[in-house]
N, C-alpha and C positions, 0 to 999 in steps of 0.2 A: 364361851360367851358369858359376859358379865350379866348380873341380874338386871341392871339398868337397861342394857341393850336389849335383853329378852323382853323386858316390860315395854320398851319402846316399840319393838317389832310386834308384840302382841297387840298393843294399842292401835297401831297402824292397821293391822289385819282386821281387827274388830271394827274399826271405823270404815274401812273399805267394804267389809261385809255388810254393815248396816246401810251404807250407801247403795250397795247392790240390791238389798231388800227394798229400799225406798223406790228404786227405778221400776219396781213391779206394781207400785200403788197407782191406780188410775188418776188420782188427783195430782200426783207428782208428774205423771206422764203428760197430763193436760197443761201443767205449768211449764214444762220444758217445751212442749210444742202442742198447740191445740189441734193441729191436723193429725189424724191418725196415721195416714200414709199418703204417698204421692197419688195424685189423681191422673190416670192415663187419659190422654186426649184421644178423640175419635180419629182413627186412621183408615185409609183406604188401601187395600192390598191389591196390587196388580198381579193376577195369576193365582196359582194354588199355594204358593209358599210365601213366607214372611221375609222375603229378601228384597222386595221392591215396594216401598210404602210411600204414601203421600199423606201429609197432615197439614191442615189449615192452621196457620199461626198468626198471632199478632206480634208486634215487635216485643222482644224480651229474650231472656236466657232460658234455654231448655235442656233437659237431660234425656239421654237415650239409655234405655234399660234393656237387658237381654236375659232370657232364661237360659240356664245351663251354658254360660260362656266358658270357652276353653281357658281364657285368661281375662283378667279384668284389673284395672281399667284398660281400655284399648280404643284410643281415638281414631284408629284406622279401620275399625270394624265396620262402620257405616260411613259412606260418603254422602254428604248433604249438599243438595243443590237448591238454590233459592228460586223464587218465582220468576226471576229474570234469566234463569238458566246458568248463572254463575255459581261456582263452588263456594260453599260456606265453610270456613275452617272450623274444625272441631278440636277440642282439647280434652286431655284426660282429667277426670276429677283428681284432686290431690290425695285421695285415699279411697280405699275400697269401702263401698256402702252397699249393703244388701237390704232388701225389703221383702217381707212375706205378705203377699196379697191375700187376705183372708177371704175376700169375695170370690176367688177362683180356686177354692180348695187348697189354699196355702201354696200358691205358685211363688217360687223364690226368684226375685229379679235382682240383677247386679247392675249397678250404675256403670256404664262403660264409657260414656263421653258426654261432653257438654258443648253446645254451640249457641251463638247469638243470632236471632232472627232480626235483621235490621229493618225489615219492612213487612207489612201484612201480606199474606198470600199463601199459596200452596207450596210447601217444601217437600222435595223428594228425597227419600233416604234409600240408597242402594246398599244393602247390608250383606255381609258375608255370613253364610250359614256354615256351621261346623258339621262335617260329615258324621262325627261321632255323637252328635246331639240331635237325634231325630225329634221333630216337633218343636224345635227351637223357635222362639218368637221374640219380637221387639216391641217396645212401647216407648212413647214420648210423653214426658210430663214437664211441667214447669220445673226449673232447676230448684231442688230442695233448698230452703233457707238453712242457715247454720243450726237453728234450733231443731228442725226436723232431722237433719243429719246427725246431730248429737243424740237425739232420741233413738234413731235407728241403730247407731253404733252401741249405745248403752244396752239396747235389747239384744244385740249380738253377743255382748260380753257379760250379760247379767249372770249367767251360771258361774263364770269364773269369779266374778265379784262376790257373789253370795258364798262361794266355797271358801273365801278368805275368812268368813266369820267363825266357823267351827275351828279352823286352823289357829286363828288368833286366840280363841277361848282355850284351846288345848295348851298352847304355849303359856298363856296367862296362868292357867291352873298348875302347870308344871313349875312355873317360876315361883308362884306363891307357895307351893308345896316344898320346893327346894329351899326357899327362904326360911320356912318354919323349921326344917330339919337342920339348917345351918345355925340357927339361933340357939 
């Protein structure tokens, strides 16, 4: 590997590492997205388990979140029925997004599907529980905007981003040392 290539790789790794460090700064997090996390809407659970839920919604786009999902995203995990009794189609989010809810002792939620509520009223979610995930729960929030999604994804990858910084500094140091010896 030539010196220029090594310097370019080191520069990119240092830049990525610095960006990773910046994602941990509260002011930067607020700039990316002022909302700290999605806000779960009040749900009514029919029975003892979180597999039959009702939530009152206004028209708009909503996200369904699951704790300990077997796979994600999964638009078929919950069947949504509108206030008129008709099925409401759900779609997969285009990427995996997880959110750690600090208010509940760091419960990890995975965004499993999205649906549009065309009218105000009570929407019923019939969700599939995983037998291997005892205590599994579901939540419904407004669909996260792109800024919140970006913030949640950056939080997920922050450790890897920050790890690029020392790797870049090591390559930079080795390249500069190599250059001095070659001269």
